[in-house]
N, C-alpha and C positions, 0 to 999 in steps of 0.2 A: 687729537687727544686719545690717550690710552688709559684704560682702567684695569687695576689689579683687584681681583676678588679673592678674599681670604675667608676661611672659617676658623673661629677661635672660641675656646671656652671663656666663660665670663671673667675668670681671674687674669686672663692675658690681654683683654681688650684694651686696657689703658696703656700697657707697655707697647703694644703694637701701634696704637694711635700716636703715641709720643714718638716712636721710632719713624713712622711714616712721615710725620711732620718734619722731623730732622732730615729726612731723605728727600725733601723738596716735593712732597705730594701737594698738589694744588688744593685738594679737598679730601676729607676723610669722613665717610658716613658709616654708621653702625645700625643694623636692623636685626630683627629676629630671623634667624636662619630657618625657623620652622613656620614662618608666617604663611597664612592661607592653608595650613594643614591642621589635623586634629591636635597636634602638639604645640600649636601657637600659644604664646604666653601673653596675657594682658598685663603689661608692665606699668602703665601710667596710672597714677591715682587721680581722684577727682580734684577739682580746684580747692586749694587750701589743705589738701591731704598729701602726705608723703607717698611716693611710689612704693608698692609692696616689696620690690626687690631692686637692687642696684643695677642689674643688667640681666640679659637673657642667658640661659644655660648654654645655648649655642648661638653665637653671633656671626652675622655675615658682615664683613668689613669691605667697603668699596673705596679704593683710593684712586684719585684721578691724577695722571701725570701728563706733562706736555709732550713727551715723546715715548716711543716704545723702548728705546735704549735706557732711558731713566727708569722706566717701570721694571725692566728686567734686571738692571743693576741693583735696584732697591730690593727686588725679590731675592736675589742671590745673597745679599747682605743679611736680610731678615732670617733666611733659612740657616744661617751660620750661628744665630744667637741661641743661648740656652732657653730663653723664654718662648722660643718658637716650637718647642716640644709640645705636642698635642694640638698644634695649629696645622692648617692645610692651605696650600696655594691651589686655588680652584682654576683660575684662568688669568691671562693677560690678553686683553682684546681691544680692538679699535672701537672707539665710540662714534657711531654714525653721526654725520652732520644733520642737524635739525634746525628748523625755524623755531627758535625758542620763544619768540614773541607770540607766534601763532599758537604754539603748544600751550603757553600760559593762558592766552585768551580763550582757548577752547574749554578751559576748566571753569570759566565764569560765564554763565548763561543767564537770561532774564529770570528774576525771582518773583514769584507771585505772592503778593501780600493779601489781596482780595482778588476776586475775578476781574475787577476793573482798575486795580492799583498794582503797579509793577515797578521793580527796580531793574533798570536795564543798562548794561555796559554800553559805552559809546560805539563799540564795533558791532552791535546788534540793532536790528530794527525792532521797535516795540511790537508786542503782539497786537493783533487786530482788535481784540476786545479791550485793550488798555485805554481807559479814559483819563487816568492820572499816572504820570510817569516821573520817577526820579532817575536822572542819568548819573551813574556812579561807577567809576573804575576802581579796581583794587589799588591801594596805596599804602603809605606808611602808617596811617591811623586805623584803629579798629572800627569796623562797621561797614559791611557791604550789603547787608540784608540777608545773608545766608544763614546767620546764626539764629536759633530760635528766640533768644532774648530780643534781638532787634526786630524780628518779624512780629512778635507779640506786641511790642511797643507801637509799631507802625499800624498794626491792626486796631489797637485802641484809638490811635489818632484818627484813622479812617472811620472808625465807628462813631466817634463824636461828630465828624462831619456828616455822616449818613443820617444821624439822628437830629441834625439841624442845631447841634449844640456848639456854641462858640468856644474856641480854645483860649480866647482872650490874649492877654500878655503871657508869653511863654518863656520859661527858663529850661534850657537843656544843659544839665550839670554833668560834666564828664562827656563832652560832645563827640570825642573821637573824630570820625570823618564828617560829622555834622548831619548825618543822615536823618536823625529824629527831628532836628531843628528844620531841615529842609522839608521833611514830611509835614510838619506843622504849618509851614508857610504855604505848602500846596493845598492844605485844607483850611485856609482862611485866616490863620494867625497873622496879625499885622505888625506886632512888636515882639521881636524874638531875640533873647540873649543866649548865645552858645558859648560856654566856657569850659576850659580844660586846664589841668596843671602842666600839660605837655605842649610846648610851643609848636612842635610839628603837627599836633592835632589841630591847633588853632589855625595854622597856615592851611592845612588840608581842608578844614571847614570853610575857610574864606574862599578858597579856590573852587570847592564843590558848589558853594552857594552861587558864585558867579556863573558857573557852568549851567546851573539850573535856573538862572534869571530870577533869583529870590533875594530879598534883602534881610540880612542878619547883622546883629552886633556881635562881634567875636572878641575873645580875649581870655586872660587868665581869670581864675575864680573871683578875684576882687572886683571884676566888672559886673558881677551879679549884685544888683541893688534893688531894694524895695520889695514890694509884693507882686505876685504873679497869679494869674488865674490857673495856669497849668505849670507844674514843675515835673520835669522828666529826668530820671537818673538811671541809666543803664550801666552799672559798674559791676561790683561784686558784693556779696553779703557783708564781709568784714568792713570795708569802707562805708557801706551804707549804714551800718550800725553806728559808726563813729559820727557820721554826718547827720544823724537824726535831728538834733536840735537846729542845726543850720538850715537843712532843707525845709523843715516844717515852718521855720520862721519866715521863709520866703513865700509860703502859700497864703493867699488872701482868703478871707471868709467866703465860703461858698466855692472855693477853688478845689482843684484836684492834684493829688500827689500820685505819681506813677513811677514805680520802682521795678527794676529788672536786674538780671545777673544773679538770680537767687535760685538755688537748688530746692527741689521739693522738701527735702529734710530740714531746710533752714527756715521754713515758714514760721514756726513757733518762736524762734529766737528773734526774728525780725519784728513779729507782732509785739513781743515783749519790749524790744528796744524803742518802738514808736508809740507804745501805749500811753506814756505821759503826754503825748501831743495829739494823737489821732488814733483811729481804729483801722488798722490795715486789714484788708481781706484779699484772698487769692482771687484774681479776676480771670486768669487764663493760665493754661499749662501746656507744655509741649516738650517732648523728648527729655523729661526729667527736670526741666526748668519751669519756673513759674513767674507770672507777672502779678505784682501786688499793687493795689490802689487804695486810696482813702479820699473821702470828700470832707472838706472842712466846713 
């Protein structure tokens, strides 16, 4: 494999990307040419908010080609185009062979939820202090334990267990990888429904439950039926607002509602959306995200 590296102003990034695609590039990536310098631009907006700009003032474009000849032919053709004015060919270079599986695995290490509760990929040994472990590898569905929202939900689950409180019958609504449902099973829940609108998430949850030797009922949202002692929903603020009547209808008297995927600034709007049904409070906060809970 050979990569072509270009520098381009923001106005020419789309033209270059389209041309590289037509010239048989295997992949094209665009990044801030000034990344890791004082001139670096924070381009991406918060969830639910548009990005502040359409692109970086100076972009670094990396195109991957199968052979050096293809890369050089593409470079020659690009430099003949009118839109290449103001752009620069930085390099055409060989891409060193790598063990991509090992490289990917090295990015995922055990995640501490509490000192005794850890999320551990299958290629790692659990830490010596871990008394409770969820085995989970990165997959198609969201939820590996690395995001603050997931960690806060799991901390809440572990806290219930540490306090000797029963989770009872559990609903994990929007289960993703099934990590919260599996965590609930690890801390004593006996009847757990894990549902998601995404079939891939349902399959991922089923496989992860089997790998962790726990019993879950999985399916699409219509599988959620009746009342639950614990209702967990780690989604995002907008769908959580829409789902307020549905989720609250599933919480039994004396039960707990646990919501995540909420930014600090969204606390008041979630409280207002749920006020007809319950009193939501901020239970935990981490890295700009909050966990909100209510007892019925």
